[in-house]
N, C-alpha and C positions, 0 to 999 in steps of 0.2 A: 505495499498500501504503498504511493508518494501523496503526500500532503503540497496543494499548493494554493497562493493566494491570489484571486482574478478579482478584478476590479470592472463593475459594472455600473456606468450613467454616477461614477465617483463613490461608489459603496463599495469598498474591500471584504471579499467572502471568503473566507477559508476552505477548499476543497476536497478531497480524499479520491483519489483515485486506483481504482483494484487494475492489476495485468490482468491481463486475460490471457489463456493461451491455446489455440486449439480447440477451440466450441464454443457452444454458445456459454452469455452471461452468466455469474449465476442470479439467482432473483432477490432482490433488496428491495428493502421498501422506498419509495419514492421519497425526495432530498427535497424541501421546501421550493419553493420554486424562488426567484427574486424579486422584489417587490415590483412592482410595472411602475413604470413610466406618466405622469399624469398624459389625461389625453389629448390629443391637438382638437384642437375648437374647429366645427363642421364645418368647410366650405360648400356654400349650394354647387352641384353638379351639372351638367347640364341635360336637357331632357331627352330622351332617345327619338329617333323619325320616327314620323306616320308615313308606313309603307305607301308608292305610288306618288309621293308629294313632289314627285321631280328628281333630277339630279343631285344628289350629297353632296356637300365639299367635307370632307372628314378632317380631322387633327389627326395630321400628321404621329404627334407625339405627346405625351403626357403632359400639362401646363397647366396655367393659368390664363382665361381670357382678358385683356388689358383694355380692348375695347375690338369692338363691334363699330363696321365703318356704312355696313349694310340697313336699308328694313324695311319689309314686305313691297313689292310693287317697286321697287328702284328696276332701272335696266342695267347691266353690268356690263362687261368686256370680259373675255378672254385674261388671264393676268393681272385682270382688277383684284385690289385687295379688299377682302371683305370681313377678317379679321385679324387680328393682333393676339398671336398666342406668345407671352411667356414662358418660354423652358428653359433651363439649366444655366439660371440668369442673361439670357439672351431676349430678345423681341425676334419675333419671325411673324411676317405680317405671312398671312394663307389666304391665296389665290384665286382666285373664279376660274375653272377649267371648263369651261365655255362659254360665250355669249350667251343672256338669256334676263328673263325676269327674276325677280327672286321671291318664293313662293311660301316662304317661309325661315324665320330665324331661331334657333333654339339653342343658341352660344345669350350669356348676358356675360355682360361686364362682372370682372369677379371671381364666375363659374373655374371649379376646378373643374378638367373634362381630363378626360384616357386616349390612346390613341385608336383612334377607330370610331370614335364619338362624332357623330353627325352634327355639326356646327350651322348650315345653310344648306339650303336647298336651294334651285334655280329650273325653271323651266322655259 
């Protein structure tokens, strides 16, 4: 049995580790879990797209919407920025993928989005 000190979130724990050779580990009582960190404040996530509402413009990466540059009914050109997404401390303009009219805006300023979440739809 070897003993190690492990630091998690600034709290130090003494951990004993038993070396196991050739087989399954012996059954032991579970050690108490480390204290959980305080939960982060929840952020509003972008809603899911409605099927058949046009061509979706999706988030290419997870991040936070800093700005929505279009509204329903706006006409956009291919390549025109429709949203600004902050990811990894960088601002990324999300472009329209075709010419058309905005049929829905599913992203909102300050919303957290995941890769593949629909931001706007174009028809």
